[in-house]
PDBQT receptor file of N, H, CA, C and O in Angstrom, charges set to zero:
ATOM      1  N   MET A   1     -13.214   0.281  -6.503  1.00  0.00    +0.000 N 
ATOM      2  CA  MET A   1     -12.407   1.325  -5.918  1.00  0.00    +0.000 C 
ATOM      3  C   MET A   1     -11.305   0.633  -5.114  1.00  0.00    +0.000 C 
ATOM      4  O   MET A   1     -11.565  -0.277  -4.327  1.00  0.00    +0.000 OA
ATOM      5  N   ALA A   2     -10.102   1.074  -5.327  1.00  0.00    +0.000 N 
ATOM      6  H   ALA A   2      -9.890   1.813  -5.967  1.00  0.00    +0.000 HD
ATOM      7  CA  ALA A   2      -8.963   0.516  -4.609  1.00  0.00    +0.000 C 
ATOM      8  C   ALA A   2      -8.420   1.560  -3.645  1.00  0.00    +0.000 C 
ATOM      9  O   ALA A   2      -8.352   2.744  -3.974  1.00  0.00    +0.000 OA
ATOM     10  N   VAL A   3      -8.039   1.122  -2.476  1.00  0.00    +0.000 N 
ATOM     11  H   VAL A   3      -8.094   0.160  -2.209  1.00  0.00    +0.000 HD
ATOM     12  CA  VAL A   3      -7.480   2.017  -1.478  1.00  0.00    +0.000 C 
ATOM     13  C   VAL A   3      -6.009   1.651  -1.301  1.00  0.00    +0.000 C 
ATOM     14  O   VAL A   3      -5.671   0.484  -1.105  1.00  0.00    +0.000 OA
ATOM     15  N   ALA A   4      -5.148   2.645  -1.371  1.00  0.00    +0.000 N 
ATOM     16  H   ALA A   4      -5.422   3.593  -1.530  1.00  0.00    +0.000 HD
ATOM     17  CA  ALA A   4      -3.710   2.423  -1.200  1.00  0.00    +0.000 C 
ATOM     18  C   ALA A   4      -3.208   3.325  -0.086  1.00  0.00    +0.000 C 
ATOM     19  O   ALA A   4      -3.452   4.531  -0.099  1.00  0.00    +0.000 OA
ATOM     20  N   ALA A   5      -2.509   2.741   0.878  1.00  0.00    +0.000 N 
ATOM     21  H   ALA A   5      -2.311   1.761   0.888  1.00  0.00    +0.000 HD
ATOM     22  CA  ALA A   5      -1.930   3.520   1.972  1.00  0.00    +0.000 C 
ATOM     23  C   ALA A   5      -0.476   3.808   1.638  1.00  0.00    +0.000 C 
ATOM     24  O   ALA A   5       0.251   2.933   1.168  1.00  0.00    +0.000 OA
ATOM     25  N   GLY A   6      -0.063   5.040   1.885  1.00  0.00    +0.000 N 
ATOM     26  H   GLY A   6      -0.653   5.751   2.267  1.00  0.00    +0.000 HD
ATOM     27  CA  GLY A   6       1.325   5.422   1.677  1.00  0.00    +0.000 C 
ATOM     28  C   GLY A   6       1.895   5.972   2.967  1.00  0.00    +0.000 C 
ATOM     29  O   GLY A   6       1.163   6.534   3.781  1.00  0.00    +0.000 OA
ATOM     30  N   TYR A   7       3.186   5.817   3.158  1.00  0.00    +0.000 N 
ATOM     31  H   TYR A   7       3.780   5.360   2.496  1.00  0.00    +0.000 HD
ATOM     32  CA  TYR A   7       3.823   6.270   4.376  1.00  0.00    +0.000 C 
ATOM     33  C   TYR A   7       4.910   7.274   4.012  1.00  0.00    +0.000 C 
ATOM     34  O   TYR A   7       5.730   7.022   3.129  1.00  0.00    +0.000 OA
ATOM     35  N   GLY A   8       4.908   8.402   4.691  1.00  0.00    +0.000 N 
ATOM     36  H   GLY A   8       4.242   8.607   5.408  1.00  0.00    +0.000 HD
ATOM     37  CA  GLY A   8       5.901   9.432   4.433  1.00  0.00    +0.000 C 
ATOM     38  C   GLY A   8       6.265  10.154   5.710  1.00  0.00    +0.000 C 
ATOM     39  O   GLY A   8       5.924   9.709   6.806  1.00  0.00    +0.000 OA
ATOM     40  N   THR A   9       6.958  11.269   5.567  1.00  0.00    +0.000 N 
ATOM     41  H   THR A   9       7.235  11.631   4.676  1.00  0.00    +0.000 HD
ATOM     42  CA  THR A   9       7.393  12.024   6.742  1.00  0.00    +0.000 C 
ATOM     43  C   THR A   9       6.222  12.655   7.476  1.00  0.00    +0.000 C 
ATOM     44  O   THR A   9       6.301  12.902   8.679  1.00  0.00    +0.000 OA
ATOM     45  N   ALA A  10       5.135  12.915   6.758  1.00  0.00    +0.000 N 
ATOM     46  H   ALA A  10       5.071  12.714   5.780  1.00  0.00    +0.000 HD
ATOM     47  CA  ALA A  10       3.960  13.524   7.375  1.00  0.00    +0.000 C 
ATOM     48  C   ALA A  10       3.028  12.485   7.994  1.00  0.00    +0.000 C 
ATOM     49  O   ALA A  10       2.016  12.842   8.597  1.00  0.00    +0.000 OA
ATOM     50  N   GLY A  11       3.360  11.213   7.850  1.00  0.00    +0.000 N 
ATOM     51  H   GLY A  11       4.181  10.923   7.360  1.00  0.00    +0.000 HD
ATOM     52  CA  GLY A  11       2.508  10.165   8.406  1.00  0.00    +0.000 C 
ATOM     53  C   GLY A  11       1.906   9.320   7.309  1.00  0.00    +0.000 C 
ATOM     54  O   GLY A  11       2.484   9.172   6.232  1.00  0.00    +0.000 OA
ATOM     55  N   VAL A  12       0.754   8.772   7.586  1.00  0.00    +0.000 N 
ATOM     56  H   VAL A  12       0.284   8.891   8.461  1.00  0.00    +0.000 HD
ATOM     57  CA  VAL A  12       0.084   7.885   6.642  1.00  0.00    +0.000 C 
ATOM     58  C   VAL A  12      -0.841   8.700   5.753  1.00  0.00    +0.000 C 
ATOM     59  O   VAL A  12      -1.609   9.530   6.239  1.00  0.00    +0.000 OA
ATOM     60  N   SER A  13      -0.766   8.463   4.461  1.00  0.00    +0.000 N 
ATOM     61  H   SER A  13      -0.142   7.789   4.066  1.00  0.00    +0.000 HD
ATOM     62  CA  SER A  13      -1.708   9.092   3.538  1.00  0.00    +0.000 C 
ATOM     63  C   SER A  13      -2.464   7.981   2.815  1.00  0.00    +0.000 C 
ATOM     64  O   SER A  13      -1.890   6.955   2.451  1.00  0.00    +0.000 OA
ATOM     65  N   VAL A  14      -3.727   8.198   2.621  1.00  0.00    +0.000 N 
ATOM     66  H   VAL A  14      -4.193   9.031   2.918  1.00  0.00    +0.000 HD
ATOM     67  CA  VAL A  14      -4.564   7.205   1.961  1.00  0.00    +0.000 C 
ATOM     68  C   VAL A  14      -5.054   7.793   0.650  1.00  0.00    +0.000 C 
ATOM     69  O   VAL A  14      -5.593   8.899   0.609  1.00  0.00    +0.000 OA
ATOM     70  N   LYS A  15      -4.858   7.038  -0.417  1.00  0.00    +0.000 N 
ATOM     71  H   LYS A  15      -4.420   6.139  -0.384  1.00  0.00    +0.000 HD
ATOM     72  CA  LYS A  15      -5.311   7.467  -1.733  1.00  0.00    +0.000 C 
ATOM     73  C   LYS A  15      -6.341   6.472  -2.240  1.00  0.00    +0.000 C 
ATOM     74  O   LYS A  15      -6.170   5.261  -2.101  1.00  0.00    +0.000 OA
ATOM     75  N   ILE A  16      -7.402   6.987  -2.825  1.00  0.00    +0.000 N 
ATOM     76  H   ILE A  16      -7.541   7.971  -2.939  1.00  0.00    +0.000 HD
ATOM     77  CA  ILE A  16      -8.439   6.142  -3.391  1.00  0.00    +0.000 C 
ATOM     78  C   ILE A  16      -8.308   6.205  -4.904  1.00  0.00    +0.000 C 
ATOM     79  O   ILE A  16      -8.327   7.281  -5.502  1.00  0.00    +0.000 OA
ATOM     80  N   ARG A  17      -8.176   5.048  -5.504  1.00  0.00    +0.000 N 
ATOM     81  H   ARG A  17      -8.161   4.173  -5.019  1.00  0.00    +0.000 HD
ATOM     82  CA  ARG A  17      -8.080   4.974  -6.957  1.00  0.00    +0.000 C 
ATOM     83  C   ARG A  17      -9.287   4.223  -7.481  1.00  0.00    +0.000 C 
ATOM     84  O   ARG A  17      -9.559   3.100  -7.058  1.00  0.00    +0.000 OA
ATOM     85  N   ARG A  18     -10.002   4.833  -8.389  1.00  0.00    +0.000 N 
ATOM     86  H   ARG A  18      -9.781   5.745  -8.733  1.00  0.00    +0.000 HD
ATOM     87  CA  ARG A  18     -11.164   4.180  -8.979  1.00  0.00    +0.000 C 
ATOM     88  C   ARG A  18     -10.737   3.382 -10.202  1.00  0.00    +0.000 C 
ATOM     89  O   ARG A  18      -9.938   3.849 -11.013  1.00  0.00    +0.000 OA
ATOM     90  N   LYS A  19     -11.270   2.188 -10.325  1.00  0.00    +0.000 N 
ATOM     91  H   LYS A  19     -11.920   1.808  -9.666  1.00  0.00    +0.000 HD
ATOM     92  CA  LYS A  19     -10.987   1.353 -11.480  1.00  0.00    +0.000 C 
ATOM     93  C   LYS A  19     -12.049   1.585 -12.539  1.00  0.00    +0.000 C 
ATOM     94  O   LYS A  19     -13.195   1.910 -12.231  1.00  0.00    +0.000 OA
ATOM     95  N   ALA A  20     -11.658   1.417 -13.772  1.00  0.00    +0.000 N 
ATOM     96  H   ALA A  20     -10.726   1.153 -14.022  1.00  0.00    +0.000 HD
ATOM     97  CA  ALA A  20     -12.629   1.473 -14.871  1.00  0.00    +0.000 C 
ATOM     98  C   ALA A  20     -13.581   0.290 -14.734  1.00  0.00    +0.000 C 
ATOM     99  O   ALA A  20     -13.206  -0.757 -14.206  1.00  0.00    +0.000 OA
ATOM    100  N   ARG A  21     -14.788   0.456 -15.202  1.00  0.00    +0.000 N 
ATOM    101  H   ARG A  21     -15.093   1.306 -15.631  1.00  0.00    +0.000 HD
ATOM    102  CA  ARG A  21     -15.787  -0.606 -15.073  1.00  0.00    +0.000 C 
ATOM    103  C   ARG A  21     -15.307  -1.897 -15.726  1.00  0.00    +0.000 C 
ATOM    104  O   ARG A  21     -15.655  -2.984 -15.263  1.00  0.00    +0.000 OA
ATOM    105  N   THR A  22     -14.526  -1.801 -16.777  1.00  0.00    +0.000 N 
ATOM    106  H   THR A  22     -14.243  -0.919 -17.152  1.00  0.00    +0.000 HD
ATOM    107  CA  THR A  22     -14.023  -3.000 -17.451  1.00  0.00    +0.000 C 
ATOM    108  C   THR A  22     -13.032  -3.770 -16.582  1.00  0.00    +0.000 C 
ATOM    109  O   THR A  22     -12.768  -4.942 -16.851  1.00  0.00    +0.000 OA
ATOM    110  N   GLU A  23     -12.475  -3.133 -15.541  1.00  0.00    +0.000 N 
ATOM    111  H   GLU A  23     -12.690  -2.181 -15.323  1.00  0.00    +0.000 HD
ATOM    112  CA  GLU A  23     -11.526  -3.783 -14.648  1.00  0.00    +0.000 C 
ATOM    113  C   GLU A  23     -12.177  -4.324 -13.371  1.00  0.00    +0.000 C 
ATOM    114  O   GLU A  23     -11.494  -4.934 -12.549  1.00  0.00    +0.000 OA
ATOM    115  N   TRP A  24     -13.471  -4.114 -13.193  1.00  0.00    +0.000 N 
ATOM    116  H   TRP A  24     -14.026  -3.618 -13.860  1.00  0.00    +0.000 HD
ATOM    117  CA  TRP A  24     -14.154  -4.618 -12.006  1.00  0.00    +0.000 C 
ATOM    118  C   TRP A  24     -14.163  -6.135 -12.032  1.00  0.00    +0.000 C 
ATOM    119  O   TRP A  24     -14.210  -6.739 -13.104  1.00  0.00    +0.000 OA
ATOM    120  N   LEU A  25     -14.117  -6.757 -10.855  1.00  0.00    +0.000 N 
ATOM    121  H   LEU A  25     -14.078  -6.266  -9.985  1.00  0.00    +0.000 HD
ATOM    122  CA  LEU A  25     -14.183  -8.203 -10.778  1.00  0.00    +0.000 C 
ATOM    123  C   LEU A  25     -15.584  -8.715 -11.094  1.00  0.00    +0.000 C 
ATOM    124  O   LEU A  25     -15.739  -9.762 -11.722  1.00  0.00    +0.000 OA
ATOM    125  N   THR A  26     -16.598  -7.979 -10.659  1.00  0.00    +0.000 N 
ATOM    126  H   THR A  26     -16.472  -7.129 -10.148  1.00  0.00    +0.000 HD
ATOM    127  CA  THR A  26     -17.971  -8.391 -10.903  1.00  0.00    +0.000 C 
ATOM    128  C   THR A  26     -18.886  -7.181 -10.973  1.00  0.00    +0.000 C 
ATOM    129  O   THR A  26     -18.611  -6.146 -10.368  1.00  0.00    +0.000 OA
ATOM    130  N   LEU A  27     -19.956  -7.316 -11.703  1.00  0.00    +0.000 N 
ATOM    131  H   LEU A  27     -20.180  -8.158 -12.196  1.00  0.00    +0.000 HD
ATOM    132  CA  LEU A  27     -21.003  -6.300 -11.804  1.00  0.00    +0.000 C 
ATOM    133  C   LEU A  27     -22.320  -7.038 -11.957  1.00  0.00    +0.000 C 
ATOM    134  O   LEU A  27     -22.529  -7.760 -12.933  1.00  0.00    +0.000 OA
ATOM    135  N   LYS A  28     -23.209  -6.853 -10.989  1.00  0.00    +0.000 N 
ATOM    136  H   LYS A  28     -23.040  -6.267 -10.197  1.00  0.00    +0.000 HD
ATOM    137  CA  LYS A  28     -24.471  -7.579 -10.998  1.00  0.00    +0.000 C 
ATOM    138  C   LYS A  28     -25.631  -6.598 -10.947  1.00  0.00    +0.000 C 
ATOM    139  O   LYS A  28     -26.202  -6.374  -9.879  1.00  0.00    +0.000 OA
ATOM    140  N   PRO A  29     -25.989  -6.008 -12.085  1.00  0.00    +0.000 N 
ATOM    141  CA  PRO A  29     -27.118  -5.079 -12.075  1.00  0.00    +0.000 C 
ATOM    142  C   PRO A  29     -28.420  -5.808 -11.739  1.00  0.00    +0.000 C 
ATOM    143  O   PRO A  29     -28.607  -6.978 -12.075  1.00  0.00    +0.000 OA
ATOM    144  N   ASN A  30     -29.299  -5.089 -11.075  1.00  0.00    +0.000 N 
ATOM    145  H   ASN A  30     -29.147  -4.139 -10.802  1.00  0.00    +0.000 HD
ATOM    146  CA  ASN A  30     -30.623  -5.600 -10.697  1.00  0.00    +0.000 C 
ATOM    147  C   ASN A  30     -30.558  -6.762  -9.707  1.00  0.00    +0.000 C 
ATOM    148  O   ASN A  30     -31.513  -7.532  -9.602  1.00  0.00    +0.000 OA
ATOM    149  N   THR A  31     -29.433  -6.901  -8.972  1.00  0.00    +0.000 N 
ATOM    150  H   THR A  31     -28.657  -6.276  -9.058  1.00  0.00    +0.000 HD
ATOM    151  CA  THR A  31     -29.333  -7.947  -7.961  1.00  0.00    +0.000 C 
ATOM    152  C   THR A  31     -30.197  -7.599  -6.750  1.00  0.00    +0.000 C 
ATOM    153  O   THR A  31     -30.843  -8.470  -6.166  1.00  0.00    +0.000 OA
ATOM    154  N   HIS A  32     -30.202  -6.321  -6.383  1.00  0.00    +0.000 N 
ATOM    155  H   HIS A  32     -29.678  -5.614  -6.857  1.00  0.00    +0.000 HD
ATOM    156  CA  HIS A  32     -31.004  -5.846  -5.269  1.00  0.00    +0.000 C 
ATOM    157  C   HIS A  32     -31.940  -4.750  -5.761  1.00  0.00    +0.000 C 
ATOM    158  O   HIS A  32     -31.670  -4.085  -6.761  1.00  0.00    +0.000 OA
ATOM    159  N   GLU A  33     -33.030  -4.575  -5.052  1.00  0.00    +0.000 N 
ATOM    160  H   GLU A  33     -33.249  -5.115  -4.239  1.00  0.00    +0.000 HD
ATOM    161  CA  GLU A  33     -33.955  -3.499  -5.388  1.00  0.00    +0.000 C 
ATOM    162  C   GLU A  33     -33.262  -2.171  -5.112  1.00  0.00    +0.000 C 
ATOM    163  O   GLU A  33     -32.678  -1.983  -4.045  1.00  0.00    +0.000 OA
ATOM    164  N   GLY A  34     -33.326  -1.261  -6.059  1.00  0.00    +0.000 N 
ATOM    165  H   GLY A  34     -33.800  -1.414  -6.925  1.00  0.00    +0.000 HD
ATOM    166  CA  GLY A  34     -32.667   0.022  -5.900  1.00  0.00    +0.000 C 
ATOM    167  C   GLY A  34     -33.667   1.161  -5.827  1.00  0.00    +0.000 C 
ATOM    168  O   GLY A  34     -34.871   0.963  -5.993  1.00  0.00    +0.000 OA
ATOM    169  N   TYR A  35     -33.147   2.362  -5.573  1.00  0.00    +0.000 N 
ATOM    170  H   TYR A  35     -32.169   2.522  -5.438  1.00  0.00    +0.000 HD
ATOM    171  CA  TYR A  35     -34.002   3.548  -5.558  1.00  0.00    +0.000 C 
ATOM    172  C   TYR A  35     -34.396   3.940  -6.966  1.00  0.00    +0.000 C 
ATOM    173  O   TYR A  35     -35.485   4.470  -7.189  1.00  0.00    +0.000 OA
ATOM    174  N   VAL A  36     -33.513   3.681  -7.918  1.00  0.00    +0.000 N 
ATOM    175  H   VAL A  36     -32.629   3.251  -7.737  1.00  0.00    +0.000 HD
ATOM    176  CA  VAL A  36     -33.799   3.957  -9.327  1.00  0.00    +0.000 C 
ATOM    177  C   VAL A  36     -33.491   2.700 -10.122  1.00  0.00    +0.000 C 
ATOM    178  O   VAL A  36     -32.758   1.830  -9.650  1.00  0.00    +0.000 OA
ATOM    179  N   SER A  37     -34.038   2.598 -11.312  1.00  0.00    +0.000 N 
ATOM    180  H   SER A  37     -34.633   3.304 -11.696  1.00  0.00    +0.000 HD
ATOM    181  CA  SER A  37     -33.770   1.437 -12.158  1.00  0.00    +0.000 C 
ATOM    182  C   SER A  37     -32.340   1.502 -12.685  1.00  0.00    +0.000 C 
ATOM    183  O   SER A  37     -31.706   2.557 -12.666  1.00  0.00    +0.000 OA
ATOM    184  N   TRP A  38     -31.842   0.355 -13.157  1.00  0.00    +0.000 N 
ATOM    185  H   TRP A  38     -32.357  -0.502 -13.172  1.00  0.00    +0.000 HD
ATOM    186  CA  TRP A  38     -30.489   0.310 -13.700  1.00  0.00    +0.000 C 
ATOM    187  C   TRP A  38     -30.356   1.237 -14.907  1.00  0.00    +0.000 C 
ATOM    188  O   TRP A  38     -29.341   1.917 -15.054  1.00  0.00    +0.000 OA
ATOM    189  N   ASP A  39     -31.367   1.271 -15.769  1.00  0.00    +0.000 N 
ATOM    190  H   ASP A  39     -32.192   0.718 -15.650  1.00  0.00    +0.000 HD
ATOM    191  CA  ASP A  39     -31.329   2.157 -16.942  1.00  0.00    +0.000 C 
ATOM    192  C   ASP A  39     -31.276   3.618 -16.526  1.00  0.00    +0.000 C 
ATOM    193  O   ASP A  39     -30.538   4.408 -17.115  1.00  0.00    +0.000 OA
ATOM    194  N   ARG A  40     -32.057   3.978 -15.511  1.00  0.00    +0.000 N 
ATOM    195  H   ARG A  40     -32.656   3.336 -15.033  1.00  0.00    +0.000 HD
ATOM    196  CA  ARG A  40     -32.051   5.364 -15.014  1.00  0.00    +0.000 C 
ATOM    197  C   ARG A  40     -30.691   5.700 -14.395  1.00  0.00    +0.000 C 
ATOM    198  O   ARG A  40     -30.178   6.800 -14.599  1.00  0.00    +0.000 OA
ATOM    199  N   PHE A  41     -30.110   4.777 -13.651  1.00  0.00    +0.000 N 
ATOM    200  H   PHE A  41     -30.527   3.883 -13.486  1.00  0.00    +0.000 HD
ATOM    201  CA  PHE A  41     -28.787   4.980 -13.073  1.00  0.00    +0.000 C 
ATOM    202  C   PHE A  41     -27.753   5.238 -14.161  1.00  0.00    +0.000 C 
ATOM    203  O   PHE A  41     -26.942   6.157 -14.047  1.00  0.00    +0.000 OA
ATOM    204  N   GLU A  42     -27.782   4.429 -15.213  1.00  0.00    +0.000 N 
ATOM    205  H   GLU A  42     -28.441   3.683 -15.306  1.00  0.00    +0.000 HD
ATOM    206  CA  GLU A  42     -26.834   4.606 -16.315  1.00  0.00    +0.000 C 
ATOM    207  C   GLU A  42     -27.026   5.968 -16.984  1.00  0.00    +0.000 C 
ATOM    208  O   GLU A  42     -26.047   6.624 -17.339  1.00  0.00    +0.000 OA
ATOM    209  N   ALA A  43     -28.266   6.395 -17.157  1.00  0.00    +0.000 N 
ATOM    210  H   ALA A  43     -29.062   5.862 -16.869  1.00  0.00    +0.000 HD
ATOM    211  CA  ALA A  43     -28.533   7.701 -17.769  1.00  0.00    +0.000 C 
ATOM    212  C   ALA A  43     -27.988   8.825 -16.890  1.00  0.00    +0.000 C 
ATOM    213  O   ALA A  43     -27.389   9.772 -17.400  1.00  0.00    +0.000 OA
ATOM    214  N   ILE A  44     -28.189   8.730 -15.585  1.00  0.00    +0.000 N 
ATOM    215  H   ILE A  44     -28.675   7.961 -15.171  1.00  0.00    +0.000 HD
ATOM    216  CA  ILE A  44     -27.693   9.753 -14.652  1.00  0.00    +0.000 C 
ATOM    217  C   ILE A  44     -26.164   9.750 -14.645  1.00  0.00    +0.000 C 
ATOM    218  O   ILE A  44     -25.543  10.813 -14.668  1.00  0.00    +0.000 OA
ATOM    219  N   ARG A  45     -25.551   8.559 -14.612  1.00  0.00    +0.000 N 
ATOM    220  H   ARG A  45     -26.055   7.695 -14.593  1.00  0.00    +0.000 HD
ATOM    221  CA  ARG A  45     -24.095   8.455 -14.601  1.00  0.00    +0.000 C 
ATOM    222  C   ARG A  45     -23.493   9.074 -15.859  1.00  0.00    +0.000 C 
ATOM    223  O   ARG A  45     -22.488   9.781 -15.786  1.00  0.00    +0.000 OA
ATOM    224  N   THR A  46     -24.098   8.814 -16.996  1.00  0.00    +0.000 N 
ATOM    225  H   THR A  46     -24.915   8.240 -17.056  1.00  0.00    +0.000 HD
ATOM    226  CA  THR A  46     -23.626   9.392 -18.255  1.00  0.00    +0.000 C 
ATOM    227  C   THR A  46     -23.765  10.906 -18.236  1.00  0.00    +0.000 C 
ATOM    228  O   THR A  46     -22.853  11.618 -18.656  1.00  0.00    +0.000 OA
ATOM    229  N   MET A  47     -24.897  11.402 -17.753  1.00  0.00    +0.000 N 
ATOM    230  H   MET A  47     -25.637  10.823 -17.411  1.00  0.00    +0.000 HD
ATOM    231  CA  MET A  47     -25.129  12.838 -17.693  1.00  0.00    +0.000 C 
ATOM    232  C   MET A  47     -24.106  13.524 -16.788  1.00  0.00    +0.000 C 
ATOM    233  O   MET A  47     -23.558  14.566 -17.147  1.00  0.00    +0.000 OA
ATOM    234  N   VAL A  48     -23.849  12.942 -15.617  1.00  0.00    +0.000 N 
ATOM    235  H   VAL A  48     -24.294  12.096 -15.326  1.00  0.00    +0.000 HD
ATOM    236  CA  VAL A  48     -22.910  13.545 -14.672  1.00  0.00    +0.000 C 
ATOM    237  C   VAL A  48     -21.482  13.480 -15.216  1.00  0.00    +0.000 C 
ATOM    238  O   VAL A  48     -20.741  14.459 -15.121  1.00  0.00    +0.000 OA
ATOM    239  N   SER A  49     -21.093  12.345 -15.782  1.00  0.00    +0.000 N 
ATOM    240  H   SER A  49     -21.695  11.550 -15.859  1.00  0.00    +0.000 HD
ATOM    241  CA  SER A  49     -19.720  12.221 -16.272  1.00  0.00    +0.000 C 
ATOM    242  C   SER A  49     -19.468  13.108 -17.482  1.00  0.00    +0.000 C 
ATOM    243  O   SER A  49     -18.331  13.525 -17.705  1.00  0.00    +0.000 OA
ATOM    244  N   SER A  50     -20.495  13.409 -18.270  1.00  0.00    +0.000 N 
ATOM    245  H   SER A  50     -21.419  13.071 -18.090  1.00  0.00    +0.000 HD
ATOM    246  CA  SER A  50     -20.302  14.308 -19.408  1.00  0.00    +0.000 C 
ATOM    247  C   SER A  50     -20.286  15.768 -18.965  1.00  0.00    +0.000 C 
ATOM    248  O   SER A  50     -19.972  16.655 -19.759  1.00  0.00    +0.000 OA
ATOM    249  N   ASN A  51     -20.619  16.016 -17.718  1.00  0.00    +0.000 N 
ATOM    250  H   ASN A  51     -20.874  15.296 -17.073  1.00  0.00    +0.000 HD
ATOM    251  CA  ASN A  51     -20.652  17.377 -17.182  1.00  0.00    +0.000 C 
ATOM    252  C   ASN A  51     -19.344  17.752 -16.487  1.00  0.00    +0.000 C 
ATOM    253  O   ASN A  51     -19.215  18.870 -15.987  1.00  0.00    +0.000 OA
ATOM    254  N   VAL A  52     -18.384  16.849 -16.447  1.00  0.00    +0.000 N 
ATOM    255  H   VAL A  52     -18.488  15.941 -16.853  1.00  0.00    +0.000 HD
ATOM    256  CA  VAL A  52     -17.101  17.107 -15.799  1.00  0.00    +0.000 C 
ATOM    257  C   VAL A  52     -16.238  17.947 -16.735  1.00  0.00    +0.000 C 
ATOM    258  O   VAL A  52     -16.047  17.580 -17.895  1.00  0.00    +0.000 OA
ATOM    259  N   PRO A  53     -15.715  19.071 -16.246  1.00  0.00    +0.000 N 
ATOM    260  CA  PRO A  53     -14.878  19.900 -17.119  1.00  0.00    +0.000 C 
ATOM    261  C   PRO A  53     -13.602  19.163 -17.513  1.00  0.00    +0.000 C 
ATOM    262  O   PRO A  53     -12.953  18.537 -16.675  1.00  0.00    +0.000 OA
ATOM    263  N   THR A  54     -13.249  19.242 -18.788  1.00  0.00    +0.000 N 
ATOM    264  H   THR A  54     -13.776  19.751 -19.469  1.00  0.00    +0.000 HD
ATOM    265  CA  THR A  54     -12.061  18.562 -19.264  1.00  0.00    +0.000 C 
ATOM    266  C   THR A  54     -10.898  19.516 -19.495  1.00  0.00    +0.000 C 
ATOM    267  O   THR A  54      -9.751  19.082 -19.595  1.00  0.00    +0.000 OA
ATOM    268  N   GLY A  55     -11.181  20.794 -19.578  1.00  0.00    +0.000 N 
ATOM    269  H   GLY A  55     -12.113  21.147 -19.496  1.00  0.00    +0.000 HD
ATOM    270  CA  GLY A  55     -10.126  21.759 -19.801  1.00  0.00    +0.000 C 
ATOM    271  C   GLY A  55      -9.550  22.276 -18.500  1.00  0.00    +0.000 C 
ATOM    272  O   GLY A  55      -9.909  21.805 -17.421  1.00  0.00    +0.000 OA
ATOM    273  N   ARG A  56      -8.664  23.238 -18.601  1.00  0.00    +0.000 N 
ATOM    274  H   ARG A  56      -8.373  23.621 -19.478  1.00  0.00    +0.000 HD
ATOM    275  CA  ARG A  56      -8.067  23.794 -17.391  1.00  0.00    +0.000 C 
ATOM    276  C   ARG A  56      -8.875  24.961 -16.849  1.00  0.00    +0.000 C 
ATOM    277  O   ARG A  56      -8.541  25.507 -15.797  1.00  0.00    +0.000 OA
ATOM    278  N   HIS A  57      -9.932  25.352 -17.548  1.00  0.00    +0.000 N 
ATOM    279  H   HIS A  57     -10.203  24.909 -18.402  1.00  0.00    +0.000 HD
ATOM    280  CA  HIS A  57     -10.760  26.474 -17.120  1.00  0.00    +0.000 C 
ATOM    281  C   HIS A  57     -11.966  25.956 -16.358  1.00  0.00    +0.000 C 
ATOM    282  O   HIS A  57     -12.765  25.189 -16.895  1.00  0.00    +0.000 OA
ATOM    283  N   HIS A  58     -12.095  26.369 -15.122  1.00  0.00    +0.000 N 
ATOM    284  H   HIS A  58     -11.446  26.992 -14.686  1.00  0.00    +0.000 HD
ATOM    285  CA  HIS A  58     -13.215  25.948 -14.284  1.00  0.00    +0.000 C 
ATOM    286  C   HIS A  58     -13.910  27.185 -13.748  1.00  0.00    +0.000 C 
ATOM    287  O   HIS A  58     -13.268  28.197 -13.468  1.00  0.00    +0.000 OA
ATOM    288  N   GLY A  59     -15.203  27.101 -13.608  1.00  0.00    +0.000 N 
ATOM    289  H   GLY A  59     -15.724  26.278 -13.834  1.00  0.00    +0.000 HD
ATOM    290  CA  GLY A  59     -15.947  28.211 -13.015  1.00  0.00    +0.000 C 
ATOM    291  C   GLY A  59     -16.302  29.276 -14.033  1.00  0.00    +0.000 C 
ATOM    292  O   GLY A  59     -16.244  29.051 -15.242  1.00  0.00    +0.000 OA
ATOM    293  N   ARG A  60     -16.670  30.433 -13.524  1.00  0.00    +0.000 N 
ATOM    294  H   ARG A  60     -16.718  30.615 -12.542  1.00  0.00    +0.000 HD
ATOM    295  CA  ARG A  60     -17.140  31.498 -14.397  1.00  0.00    +0.000 C 
ATOM    296  C   ARG A  60     -15.978  32.153 -15.135  1.00  0.00    +0.000 C 
ATOM    297  O   ARG A  60     -14.818  32.006 -14.751  1.00  0.00    +0.000 OA
ATOM    298  N   ALA A  61     -16.306  32.866 -16.185  1.00  0.00    +0.000 N 
ATOM    299  H   ALA A  61     -17.248  32.985 -16.498  1.00  0.00    +0.000 HD
ATOM    300  CA  ALA A  61     -15.285  33.570 -16.958  1.00  0.00    +0.000 C 
ATOM    301  C   ALA A  61     -14.727  34.723 -16.131  1.00  0.00    +0.000 C 
ATOM    302  O   ALA A  61     -15.462  35.387 -15.400  1.00  0.00    +0.000 OA
ATOM    303  N   GLN A  62     -13.458  34.947 -16.249  1.00  0.00    +0.000 N 
ATOM    304  H   GLN A  62     -12.861  34.408 -16.842  1.00  0.00    +0.000 HD
ATOM    305  CA  GLN A  62     -12.793  36.020 -15.503  1.00  0.00    +0.000 C 
ATOM    306  C   GLN A  62     -12.587  37.242 -16.387  1.00  0.00    +0.000 C 
ATOM    307  O   GLN A  62     -12.274  37.114 -17.571  1.00  0.00    +0.000 OA
ATOM    308  N   ALA A  63     -12.765  38.434 -15.806  1.00  0.00    +0.000 N 
ATOM    309  H   ALA A  63     -13.020  38.537 -14.844  1.00  0.00    +0.000 HD
ATOM    310  CA  ALA A  63     -12.513  39.675 -16.536  1.00  0.00    +0.000 C 
ATOM    311  C   ALA A  63     -11.014  39.846 -16.703  1.00  0.00    +0.000 C 
ATOM    312  O   ALA A  63     -10.243  39.542 -15.792  1.00  0.00    +0.000 OA
ATOM    313  N   ARG A  64     -10.601  40.328 -17.860  1.00  0.00    +0.000 N 
ATOM    314  H   ARG A  64     -11.227  40.575 -18.600  1.00  0.00    +0.000 HD
ATOM    315  CA  ARG A  64      -9.160  40.529 -18.091  1.00  0.00    +0.000 C 
ATOM    316  C   ARG A  64      -8.842  41.965 -18.239  1.00  0.00    +0.000 C 
ATOM    317  O   ARG A  64      -7.682  42.323 -18.439  1.00  0.00    +0.000 OA
TER     318      ARG A  64
């Protein structure tokens, strides 16, 4: 995750930009004991990321 500070008329704004895993400097799975296993983490991450809406429609259907 990269943090970038910007300066404008309203003051300082901070934006967080996430890097793709392929752009990370290092990744050391199983380096420390975790709450869940690395395989379980990957399964949860995949499940959550596939649940992100990709279209412009969010939430319940609206009556027209």
